[in-house]
N, C-alpha and C positions, 0 to 999 in steps of 0.2 A: 538503529542505534539505541533508540529509547528502550526497546525490549531487552536488548543485550545489557544495557546499563542498569536497568531497574531489576531485572530478574535473570542474572547470568546463569544460574544453575538450571533454570527452566528453558532458557533459550540459547543453547550452544550454537555455534555457526552452522552445524549440520542441520539442525532443526529449522533455523531461519531460512536456509537455502531451500529446504523442502516446503516450508510454509509459504514462501513467496514465489516458488516455482522458478528459481534461478540456480545457477551453479554455485558451488562452494567458493570458487574464485571470485565471483561477483560479490558475495557477502563479505569476503575478506577485504576486498577493495573498498567497499562502502564503509566498513568498520574502521579501516585505516584512514579514510579520507577526513578532511577537515570539516566538511559538512556545512560550510558557510559560503553561499554564493556571493559573487561580487555585488556591490550595492545596486547597480542598475538592474541586474537580473532579479535580485531580491524584491526591488520595487515592482517590477513587472509581475512577479509571482504573487505579491500581496494584492496588487490591483485585480488580477485575475481571480484570486480567491474571494475578494470582496464582491466582485461582480457576480460570481457564482452563488455567494451567500444571499444576495438580494433576490436572485431568480428563484421561483418556486422549484423545489427539488422533486423530480419524478419519483414515484414509488419504486424501490429496488425490485427487480424481478427475482423470482425464486432461483436460487443457485448462484447468485451474483455476490453473495456475502460469504466470508470465511469466518467461522466462529470457533472459539475455543471449546473444549469439552464442557465447560461450565456454562456455555451459552453466550459469553461476552463476545462482542464484535471485535475481530482482529483487524480486518480490512475489507473494503469493497472492491470487487474487480471492475476494471474499466468497462465502459459500454461495449457490447459486442463480445465480451468474454463470458464464459460460463454457461450461457443459455443460447442455443442456436436460434438464429433469426428465421423469418419466414423463407421457405424454399430450401432451407438447409437439410441435408440428409443425415 
């Protein structure tokens, strides 16, 4: 939502879908959504984020970051995505 709101010419729904690896339908639903979780869920999310912020962050593995052509970080892939683990073929 932030990318679409701040830079609508650079981030049409098609590019958002491609960049985040989801379907165009998913992007449309996210953009239409209210985007405000219920208070209990928001509290749990905030607590989880604070706990994660206190823990030392592991160094991101190569290939787990998605960057714009100018080198700015767009997002990090969740653990296990992007780089095959041991034993993967």
